[in-house]
C-alpha positions in Angstrom: 125.5 121.4 72.7 127.8 121.6 69.7 128.2 124.8 67.7 130.0 125.5 64.5 131.0 129.1 64.0 131.8 130.9 60.8 135.2 132.3 60.3 137.3 133.8 57.5 140.6 132.1 56.6 143.3 134.7 56.7 146.3 132.4 56.2 146.9 128.9 54.9 149.9 126.8 55.8 151.0 123.2 56.5 151.7 121.8 59.9 152.9 118.3 60.5 151.7 117.3 57.0 148.2 118.7 57.5 146.7 121.7 55.8 146.0 124.4 58.4 144.7 127.9 58.5 144.5 130.9 60.7 140.9 131.9 61.0 139.4 135.2 61.9 136.1 135.1 63.9 135.8 138.9 64.0 136.7 141.3 66.7 140.4 140.3 66.6 139.7 136.7 67.5 142.1 134.5 65.5 142.4 130.7 65.9 144.1 127.9 64.2 142.0 125.3 62.4 142.6 122.2 60.4 141.6 122.5 56.7 141.8 118.8 55.8 138.1 118.4 55.3 138.0 121.4 52.9 141.3 121.1 51.0 140.1 123.6 48.4 139.7 126.4 51.0 141.9 129.4 50.5 142.5 132.7 52.3 139.4 134.9 52.0 137.0 131.9 52.1 134.6 131.6 55.0 134.2 128.3 56.7 132.3 126.7 59.5 134.7 125.8 62.3 133.8 123.1 64.9 136.4 122.0 67.5 139.3 123.2 65.4 138.2 121.7 62.1 136.9 123.6 59.1 133.8 121.5 58.0 132.6 123.3 54.9 132.9 126.6 52.9 130.1 129.1 52.9 129.4 132.4 51.2 130.4 135.6 52.8 126.8 136.7 53.0 125.8 133.5 54.9 128.8 133.8 57.2 128.1 137.4 58.1 124.4 136.7 58.6 125.2 133.8 60.9 127.7 135.8 62.9 125.1 138.6 63.3 122.6 136.1 64.6 125.1 134.7 67.1 125.9 138.2 68.4 122.1 138.9 68.7 121.6 135.6 70.7 124.5 136.6 73.0 122.9 140.1 73.5 119.5 138.5 74.2 121.1 136.1 76.8 122.6 139.1 78.6 119.3 140.9 78.6 117.4 137.9 79.9 120.0 137.1 82.6 118.6 138.0 86.0 120.5 140.7 87.8 119.5 139.3 91.2 117.6 136.3 92.5 113.9 136.9 93.1 112.1 135.0 95.8 
């Protein structure tokens, strides 16, 4: 399954001729992403990141809502995981 995750661009720079950014996914998780598909993206913008590429820009409201849903899904998965195998 493929999943794009929203993140906030905190820094923009060029690397080997490509526009790049440092992206914050919350909780102190920072990753590098290529911004070539969204050349208009600037620090402060939220983008959907998939396999290291920013695919589109989205509103802060949509980004935060999506992040909250992803956290909720993660919590649900932890609650549904069996503590032990039942026979």
